[in-house]
N, C-alpha and C positions, 0 to 999 in steps of 0.2 A: 331256412329258419332252424335255429338250434333247438333241440328237444331239451326238456328239463333234465333228463338223464345225462345228456352230453354236457350241459352247463355245470352240473354237479361234478362230473368227472373232471372237467377243466379246473374247477375250484379245488378239488381233492389233490390234483397234481401239484398245484401251487402250494397248498398247505403242506404236503409231504416234503416238497423241496425246501420250504422254509424251515421246517423242524429238523431236517437232515443237515441243512446249512448251519443252523444254530448249534447243533450238536458238534459239528466240526470245529467251531470256534472254542467250545468248551474243551474238546479233546486236545486242541493245540495248547490252550492255556494250562492244561494239566500235564503237558509234556508227553502226551501219548501219540501225537503225530507231529511231523516236522514242519508242515506248511499247509496253508489253506488260502484259496482265493475265492471270494464269495460272490453269489448272485442275488443277495438279498436286496429287494427293491426292483428287480428286473424280471421277476417271474412272469408277470402278465404278458410282456412282449414275447417271451420265449414260448410259453404254452399256447397263447393265442395264435402264434404263427404256425406251430406244429399242427394244431387242430384244424387249421384252414387248408392243410395239404393232405396228401395221400400217404399215410405211413406204410412203410414196406414197399412202396412203389417209387416215390420221389426220392431225391438225394439231399443230404444234409451235411453241411460243413460248419460246425459250430466253433465258437471261441471259448476261452477258458472259463468264462462266467456262466456258461449255459448248463447249469445243473438241472434246472427245471425243464429245459428243452430236452435234455437227454432222458430224464425220467418219463417225459411224455412219449418218447420214442421206444420205451421198453427197457432202458438201462435201469437197474434196480439199486435200491439203497445198499444192498450187500455188495454189488459191483463197486459202488462208490467207496464204501468203507474199505474194501480190499485194496483199492487203488490208493486211498489216503495213507494206508499203513504199509504200502509197498510189499504186499504179500504175493506169493507165487501164483495164486489163483486169480489175480487181477487180469481181467479179460483184455485190457488195452495194451499191456506191455509186460505181463508176467512180473510186475513189481519193479520194473527198471526205469520207468519214466516218471516225471513229476505228476502229481494228481491233476485231474481236469484236462488231460491231453486225451481227448475222447476217441473212441472208435467203437462201432457196433455193426458188424456185418449184416445182421438180420434187418437193420433199419437203413441200410445204405449210408452209413457214416464211415468214411475212410479214415484211416489213421492220419493224424495231423502233425505238422511240424511245430516245434516250439518257437520258431521265428514268427514274430508278429506280422499279420496280414497276408501270409502266404496262402491261407485257405481261399482267399479271393481269386488268385490265379488258378488254383486247383478247381474251383467252382466253374470258372470260365471254360477250362478244359473239358470238364464233364459236360457242361452245357453244349459245347461243340460236338462232342460224341453223340449226345442225345439228338441233336439236329441232324447229323449225318446219318443216323440210323432211322430217322423219320418217326421217332417216338413222341409221345405227348407228355413226357415227364418234365418235372420242374426241379431246379436246384435252388435250395435256400442256403445262403451262407451269412453268418453273423460276424459282427466286429464291433469294437468300441469306437466312439467318435474320434478319439485321439489317433487311432490307427489309420484313419482315412488320410493322414499326412504321409503315410508310407508309400514308397514307389510301387510296391507290389499291388497295393490297392488300386492305384490309378491304372496300372497295366491291365489288371484283371477286368475292371469295369470298362475300360476303353475297348478292350477286345470283345467283350460281350455286347457292347453297344454297336460296334462296327458290324458284327456278324448277326445281330438280332437274336441272341441266344436266350434260351428260357431260364434265366437266372434272376433270383430275387436277392438283392444285396440289402440285408437288414442291419442298419446301424443303430445300436443301442446307445443312444446319447445320454450317458449318465452324468454329464457335466464336468467330469474330471478325467484327464489323461494322467493318471497317477496323481500328481499334485498341481497340474496346470488346468485352469478353467478354459472353457471353449473359446472365449474371446482372445486368449493367448495362443491358441492353436490354429486358428483360421481367421481370415478377414471377411468371411461371409457369416450370416446369422447361424448357420448350422450345416451339417453334411448334406441335407436335401437340396440346398442351394447349389451344390457342386454338380448336380445332375445336368443342369442346363448346358454347361460348358463341355460335358462329356457326351451329350446327345442321347439321353435316356429319360424315362419318366421318373420324376422325383417328387416324393410326397412326405408330409409330416403326419404323425399320428400320436395321440396321447398314449404313451407306452405304459401308463399306469392303469389303463382300462383294457382288460383282457378281451372284451367283446368288440371294442373298436379296432383293436389290432387284428382280431379274427376277420372282421369285415374287409379291412383294407388288404390284407394278405390274400384272402380268398379272391378278391377282385383282380389283383395283379397276377395271381397264379393262372386264372382263366385266360387272361390276356396273353400270358406267356405260352400257354398250351395252344393258343390259336396262331402262334408264330409271330406275335406282335412285339417281340423283343423283351429286354430286361427292364427291371424297375429298381429304384433306389428308395428304400423306405427308412425314414428317420423316426425312430420311436423315442419320444422325449420322456425321460424318466430321471431318476436320481439314485446315485450309489450311496445307500444308507451306511454301509460299512466302510472301513478303511480299504485302500486298494488291495491289500493282502494282509496276511497275518504278520508280515514283517514291516508294515507301514504304520506310522503314527500320524494320523490325519489331523491331529490337533495343531500341527505345525503350519497348516495351510487353510483351515476352515474352522469356523467357530462352532461350538456346541449348539448355539441358538439356531444357526442355519440348518444343521442336521435335524434338530427337533422339529423345526418348522416343516421340513420336507416329509417327515414321518406322518404328517396329516394326510399325505397323498400316498400312503402305503397301498400298493396294488392288492395285497391280500385283503385289507379292510374294505377297499372299494368294491371288490368282487363280492365280498361277504354282504355288504349293504345292499347291493343290487339283487342278489339272490334271496335275501331275507324279504325285501320288498315284493319280489315276485312270488313268494311263498315256496320257493325251491329249497331254501335252507331254513330249518327251524333250530331253536336252541338245543333241542334234544339231538337232532342230527349232527349239529356242530360238535356237541360233546362226544358223540360216537366217533366222529372222524378224528378228533384230537386224540382220543384214546387209541384208536387204530394206528395213527401216525407214530405215537410214542412207542407202541409195541413193536412196530416194524423197524423203527430206527434202533431201538434197544437190541432187537434180535440181530440186526445187521452188524452192529458194532461188536456184540458179543462173539458172533461167528468170526469176524475178521481178526479179532484179537487173538483167537486161538489157532488161526490158520498159519501154516508154515511160511517162512521167508524163502526167497529163491536160494538155490544152491549154486555153487560155482560151476558145476558140471552142466547146468542148463544155460550157460552163458550165451550160446548161439541159437537157442531155440527161439522161434518166432522172428528170426531175422531174415531167413530165406524161406520162401514158400516151397511146398512140396509140389505135387502135380497140380497145375493150374489150367483150367479150361479157358480157351480164348474164343469159344463159340459165341 
C-alpha cells in the first residue's frame, strides 16, 4: 500500500518532469538549445515503474523519452539542462553526446548507445550477470513500440526468456513510431501480443494511470526476483508532442486527434485521483507549481553560464581509470 507521502512524491516527479520538458521546448524555439525529444504524456508509465522497484539497487536502461524516469532515479533538472546545452559539466558525456542519452552511476544506469533498441540486449546481459551472481536484483529497460520491430529487441527478449532472466521489458506504446501508427508497424494488436511467441509473460496496462503502472511493475518485479523469468509490459499511452523538435506532426495526424488524447493527460489523471483522496489540495498544488518553476529556472540559469567543453578534454570520459572487478 502506497503512503500519502509516496503518492505525493510520485505526482511531484511527474509535475517537475512536465515543467522541465515544457521549458525545453521553449528553449528550442528561442534558439537556445539545438534539439529536444519529449516525454510529455508518458510520465506516468516512467515514474510508476521506478517507484515499484528498488532505486540504487536494481538496474535501469532507459530510452530517450525517459525524462521523468531519470528524475525519479535522482537525475536533476540541472543535469538535464547541462546536457541540453552541451556543457562540460554534463554528467552523461561532458557535453559531447546528444541530450537524453542517459547515464547515472549512482542509480545503476549505464551509458547507452544512440542506436535504437540496443538497450534491450544490454538489459539481457545485465540480467544474466545478476542470475549468475545469485542476486535478487531486477533490470528494467524501456523502449517505444516502434522499436520492437528492431532485431536487437527480439534478440534481447528472446535471450532473457530462454534463460529466465530477471528483466522487465517496458514498452511505452505512444501510438506512433515517428510518423507511423501501430497498425502499420505490426500485425498484432500491440507489443504485449508478441510475448506469446517469445515465451514470456506479456501484459497490457493503462500507461496514463501512474498507480496502475506501479501495481503491475511491482507484481512482475517480485516474480522476477523469485527466479520466474522476464515480463513484457505494454503501457498504452499517447505521445502528445511531435516526435522531436525537428518533427512536424501535422503532416501525419490531426490537431483534433491530439486534443482528444489530451483528455487522458497522465498528469491530470494523477491530480484528480490525489485530489479525490485528499492528498493534493489546491494550496499544495500551487506550492508545487511554484517550486517546480523555481527549480527549472535555476537549472536553466546555471546551465547557460556553465562553460562548454574544450578541445584538450577531448578524450576524457572515454577510457576509465582504475576499475574494480570485484
